C-alpha positions as CSV (number, residue, x, y, z in Angstrom):
1,M,-21.8,26.5,30.5
2,V,-22.7,26.6,34.2
3,R,-24.5,23.4,35.3
4,E,-24.8,23.1,39.1
5,A,-27.9,21.1,40.0
6,R,-27.1,17.8,41.7
7,F,-28.6,16.2,44.8
8,I,-26.2,17.0,47.6
9,R,-27.9,15.7,50.8
10,M,-31.1,15.9,48.9
11,K,-30.6,19.5,47.7
12,L,-30.9,21.0,44.2
13,T,-28.9,24.0,43.0
14,G,-28.9,26.1,39.9
15,L,-31.7,26.7,37.4
16,V,-34.3,23.9,37.4
17,A,-36.6,24.4,34.3
18,A,-40.3,24.0,34.8
19,T,-41.0,22.3,31.5
20,Y,-43.7,23.0,28.9
21,T,-45.7,20.1,27.8
22,P,-45.8,19.9,23.9
23,F,-49.0,19.2,22.1
24,H,-49.9,18.5,18.5
25,A,-52.0,21.0,16.6
26,D,-55.1,19.0,17.5
27,G,-54.3,19.3,21.2
28,T,-53.0,15.7,21.8
29,L,-49.8,15.0,23.6
30,N,-46.7,15.3,21.4
31,A,-44.3,13.2,23.5
32,D,-41.8,12.9,20.6
33,L,-40.8,16.5,21.1
34,I,-39.8,16.0,24.7
35,S,-36.4,14.5,24.1
36,P,-35.1,17.2,21.7
37,M,-36.5,19.9,24.0
38,I,-34.6,18.3,27.0
39,D,-31.4,18.3,25.0
40,H,-31.8,21.9,24.0
41,M,-32.4,23.0,27.6
42,I,-29.4,21.1,29.0
43,D,-27.2,22.6,26.2
44,R,-28.3,26.1,27.4
45,G,-27.3,25.4,31.0
46,V,-30.4,24.1,32.7
47,A,-29.5,22.1,35.7
48,G,-32.7,20.0,36.3
49,F,-36.3,19.6,35.4
50,Y,-39.6,20.0,37.2
51,I,-42.4,18.4,35.2
52,C,-46.2,18.6,35.1
53,G,-46.4,21.6,37.3
54,S,-48.2,24.9,36.4
55,T,-45.9,25.5,33.4
56,G,-46.4,21.9,32.2
57,E,-50.2,22.1,32.6
58,G,-50.1,19.0,34.8
59,E,-53.6,19.8,36.1
60,S,-54.9,19.7,32.5
61,L,-53.4,16.3,31.6
62,T,-54.8,12.9,32.0
63,L,-53.1,10.4,34.3
64,D,-51.8,8.5,31.3
65,E,-50.5,11.7,29.7
66,R,-48.7,12.6,32.9
67,K,-47.1,9.2,33.0
68,Q,-46.0,9.5,29.4
69,V,-44.4,12.9,30.1
70,A,-42.6,11.5,33.1
71,E,-41.3,8.5,31.2
72,A,-40.2,10.6,28.2
73,T,-38.4,13.2,30.4
74,V,-36.5,10.8,32.6
75,S,-35.5,8.8,29.5
76,A,-34.3,12.0,27.7
77,A,-32.4,13.3,30.7
78,K,-30.4,10.1,30.9
79,G,-29.2,10.9,34.4
80,R,-27.4,14.1,33.2
81,V,-29.5,16.3,35.5
82,P,-32.2,15.5,38.1
83,V,-35.9,15.2,37.2
84,V,-38.6,16.1,39.7
85,V,-42.1,14.8,38.9
86,Q,-45.1,16.9,40.2
87,A,-47.6,14.2,41.2
88,G,-50.3,16.2,42.9
89,H,-53.9,15.5,42.2
90,N,-57.3,16.2,43.8
91,S,-57.7,12.4,44.0
92,I,-55.2,11.2,46.6
93,D,-55.3,7.7,45.1
94,S,-54.3,9.2,41.7
95,A,-51.5,11.3,43.4
96,C,-50.2,8.1,45.0
97,E,-50.3,6.3,41.6
98,L,-48.3,9.1,40.0
99,A,-45.8,9.1,42.8
100,R,-45.3,5.3,42.5
101,H,-45.0,5.6,38.7
102,A,-42.3,8.3,39.1
103,A,-40.3,6.0,41.3
104,E,-40.7,3.1,38.8
105,V,-39.4,5.1,35.8
106,G,-36.4,6.5,37.6
107,A,-37.3,10.0,38.6
108,D,-35.0,11.7,41.1
109,A,-37.7,13.3,43.3
110,I,-41.4,13.9,43.5
111,S,-43.5,16.9,44.4
112,T,-47.1,17.8,44.9
113,L,-49.4,20.7,44.7
114,P,-52.0,20.7,47.5
115,P,-55.5,19.5,46.7
116,T,-57.1,22.6,45.1
117,Y,-60.9,21.9,45.0
118,F,-61.6,20.4,48.4
119,K,-58.8,22.4,50.0
120,P,-57.3,21.1,53.3
121,S,-58.7,23.2,56.1
122,T,-55.7,22.8,58.4
123,P,-52.0,22.3,58.0
124,E,-52.3,18.9,59.7
125,L,-54.8,17.7,57.0
126,L,-52.4,18.9,54.3
127,M,-49.5,17.1,55.9
128,E,-51.6,13.9,56.2
129,Y,-52.2,14.1,52.4
130,I,-48.5,14.7,51.8
131,A,-47.5,11.9,54.1
132,K,-49.6,9.4,52.2
133,V,-48.4,10.5,48.7
134,A,-44.7,10.7,49.8
135,G,-45.1,7.3,51.4
136,S,-46.1,5.8,48.0
137,A,-42.5,6.6,46.8
138,P,-40.6,6.5,50.1
139,D,-37.1,6.3,48.5
140,L,-37.6,9.6,46.6
141,P,-37.1,13.0,48.1
142,Y,-40.4,14.9,48.3
143,Y,-40.9,18.7,47.7
144,Y,-44.0,20.6,48.6
145,Y,-45.2,23.0,45.9
146,H,-46.2,26.2,47.6
147,I,-48.0,28.5,45.1
148,P,-50.9,30.1,47.0
149,R,-51.9,32.6,44.3
150,L,-52.9,29.6,42.1
151,S,-53.7,26.8,44.6
152,G,-55.6,28.9,47.1
153,V,-53.7,27.1,49.9
154,A,-51.6,29.5,51.9
155,F,-50.5,27.9,55.2
156,D,-47.4,29.3,56.8
157,T,-44.6,27.2,55.3
158,V,-42.4,27.2,58.4
159,N,-45.3,25.5,60.3
160,L,-45.5,23.0,57.5
161,L,-41.8,22.2,57.9
162,K,-42.3,21.7,61.6
163,L,-45.0,19.2,60.9
164,A,-43.0,17.5,58.1
165,K,-40.0,17.0,60.4
166,T,-41.9,14.5,62.5
167,S,-44.4,13.0,60.0
168,V,-42.7,12.8,56.5
169,P,-39.2,11.2,56.5
170,S,-38.6,11.9,52.8
171,F,-39.6,15.6,53.0
172,A,-36.7,17.3,51.2
173,G,-38.0,20.9,50.9
174,I,-40.3,23.4,49.3
175,K,-40.8,24.8,45.8
176,F,-41.5,28.3,47.1
177,S,-43.4,30.1,44.3
178,D,-44.4,33.1,46.3
179,F,-43.1,36.7,46.7
180,F,-42.6,36.8,50.5
181,L,-38.9,36.5,50.9
182,A,-39.0,36.9,54.6
183,E,-41.0,33.7,54.9
184,M,-38.7,32.0,52.5
185,M,-35.7,33.0,54.7
186,A,-37.4,31.6,57.8
187,C,-37.8,28.3,55.9
188,Q,-34.1,28.4,54.9
189,E,-33.1,28.9,58.6
190,F,-35.4,26.2,60.0
191,D,-33.6,23.4,61.8
192,D,-30.2,24.8,60.8
193,G,-31.0,24.7,57.1
194,R,-32.2,21.1,57.0
195,Y,-34.5,21.7,54.1
196,D,-34.0,22.6,50.5
197,I,-36.0,25.8,49.6
198,L,-36.2,26.3,45.9
199,F,-37.3,29.8,44.7
200,G,-40.1,29.8,42.2
201,S,-40.6,33.4,41.0
202,D,-38.3,34.1,38.0
203,E,-38.7,37.9,38.0
204,M,-37.4,38.1,41.6
205,I,-34.5,35.7,41.6
206,L,-31.9,38.4,42.5
207,G,-33.7,39.0,45.7
208,A,-33.8,35.3,46.4
209,L,-30.1,35.0,45.8
210,A,-29.5,37.8,48.3
211,T,-31.4,35.8,50.9
212,G,-29.2,32.7,50.3
213,A,-31.2,30.7,47.8
214,K,-29.1,28.2,45.9
215,G,-31.7,26.8,43.5
216,A,-34.6,28.1,41.6
217,V,-37.5,26.5,39.6
218,G,-38.9,28.6,36.8
219,S,-40.8,28.8,33.6
220,C,-38.2,31.1,31.9
221,Y,-35.2,28.8,32.3
222,G,-36.2,26.5,29.6
223,F,-36.1,29.1,26.9
224,A,-33.8,31.8,28.4
225,A,-31.5,30.1,30.9
226,P,-28.4,32.0,29.7
227,L,-30.0,35.3,30.7
228,W,-30.8,34.1,34.3
229,L,-27.3,32.5,34.5
230,K,-25.9,36.0,34.0
231,I,-27.8,37.2,37.1
232,I,-26.4,34.3,39.1
233,E,-22.8,34.6,37.9
234,T,-22.5,38.3,38.4
235,F,-24.1,38.1,41.8
236,K,-21.7,35.4,42.9
237,A,-18.8,37.5,41.6
238,G,-19.9,40.4,43.7
239,N,-20.8,42.6,40.7
240,I,-24.1,43.8,42.2
241,E,-24.8,46.6,39.9
242,E,-24.3,44.4,36.9
243,A,-26.4,41.7,38.4
244,Q,-29.2,44.4,38.9
245,G,-28.8,45.3,35.2
246,W,-29.3,41.7,34.1
247,M,-32.3,41.4,36.6
248,R,-33.9,44.5,35.1
249,K,-33.5,43.0,31.6
250,A,-35.0,39.7,32.7
251,A,-37.9,41.4,34.4
252,R,-38.7,43.4,31.2
253,L,-38.9,40.2,29.3
254,V,-41.2,38.7,31.8
255,R,-43.4,41.8,31.9
256,F,-43.8,41.8,28.2
257,I,-44.6,38.1,27.8
258,A,-47.1,38.3,30.7
259,G,-48.7,41.6,29.7
260,D,-49.1,42.5,26.1
261,P,-50.1,40.5,24.2
262,G,-49.9,37.7,26.9
263,P,-50.9,35.4,28.5
264,F,-47.4,34.4,29.6
265,Q,-47.5,30.7,29.1
266,G,-49.5,31.0,25.9
267,C,-47.0,33.5,24.4
268,V,-44.1,31.2,25.3
269,K,-45.7,28.2,23.8
270,Q,-47.0,29.8,20.6
271,V,-44.3,32.4,19.9
272,I,-41.0,31.7,21.7
273,W,-40.7,27.9,21.5
274,P,-41.5,27.9,17.8
275,M,-38.7,30.5,17.4
276,L,-36.4,27.9,18.9
277,G,-37.6,25.3,16.4
278,F,-40.2,23.5,18.6
279,D,-43.9,23.7,17.6
280,V,-45.3,22.8,21.0
281,G,-48.9,23.8,20.4
282,A,-51.2,26.1,22.3
283,L,-52.4,25.9,25.9
284,R,-55.3,23.6,26.7
285,L,-58.7,24.9,27.7
286,P,-59.7,26.6,29.9
287,Q,-56.5,28.6,29.3
288,P,-56.7,30.9,26.2
289,A,-54.9,30.4,22.9
290,M,-53.4,33.4,21.1
291,D,-54.8,34.5,17.8
292,K,-52.7,35.4,14.8
293,A,-52.8,39.1,15.4
294,A,-51.5,38.6,19.0
295,I,-48.8,36.2,17.8
296,D,-47.7,38.7,15.1
297,Q,-47.6,41.5,17.6
298,A,-45.4,39.5,20.0
299,K,-43.0,38.6,17.1
300,R,-42.7,42.3,16.2
301,W,-41.8,43.3,19.8
302,L,-39.3,40.5,20.1
303,D,-37.7,41.5,16.8
304,E,-37.7,45.3,17.6
305,T,-36.1,44.8,21.1
306,R,-33.7,42.1,19.8
307,F,-35.0,39.8,22.6
308,G,-36.0,37.3,19.9
309,E,-32.4,37.2,18.4
310,E,-30.9,36.8,21.9
311,I,-33.3,34.0,22.9
312,V,-32.5,32.1,19.7
313,S,-28.8,32.5,20.0
314,G,-28.5,32.3,23.7
315,N,-26.3,35.3,23.7
316,F,-27.7,38.1,25.8
317,S,-26.2,41.6,26.3
318,L,-26.9,44.6,28.4
């Protein structure tokens, strides 16, 4: 199984899974499930973990829960693959606390969303926030989490790199969860490729590979890494038409999960992870839970299309 992610000059490669946070039926954290889920994902070819981001519902967890998730994930990974801890918080003191904790428990890198309620009004203010949080764990590489469609913070990322170069020594790169590949390419080129630009939109990974992306962080890699590895492997082999075929298949899966019955993360948590043997619970409010009718509908579609069988076995076919 392909497993590429390692820090090489503070760079990640391969498929980095944005992990789902498991809950009990009553909504409390189920930390005991984290270790077997980590083993499953590594066995399927995942090359690293990004925890407590959008997929992991980090913004819906308490500080203590986020620390528990970080401790359990680092312990379960056992140094086999890197673990990046998303430490962003609207409270800068809480963000610094989470960054320090990540360093204490042995995480490989930290990351932050920007503040999302009192949003920084200038790139300089955002970089001041980043510098303080990154400075709380100065020995860990820092990745900025750029996801403007959710955070509402949409500063030009090349300008952020220019600021980071002189103000944040540990700045390693950007988790680029946007669709503007031209901007991502400009980040890749900045300062002769100094920074690690990780692509974060699963359904467009083939386009990112064509721009030179070497690593990707995504919600799908935890439960369907073998499908995305097919895209990477055939692209690297120069079999572009086959890579396009795999990409179309992956995009169909994403469209279904996100569209009908949806929502994407809810369908993955309540339908797909249980198929893999992990009852991870529903999304936390204010995100919606799926009712029984929607769950049954999703199961029927997965059965009819054979996606369910392929996800469980890890064997995908065109």
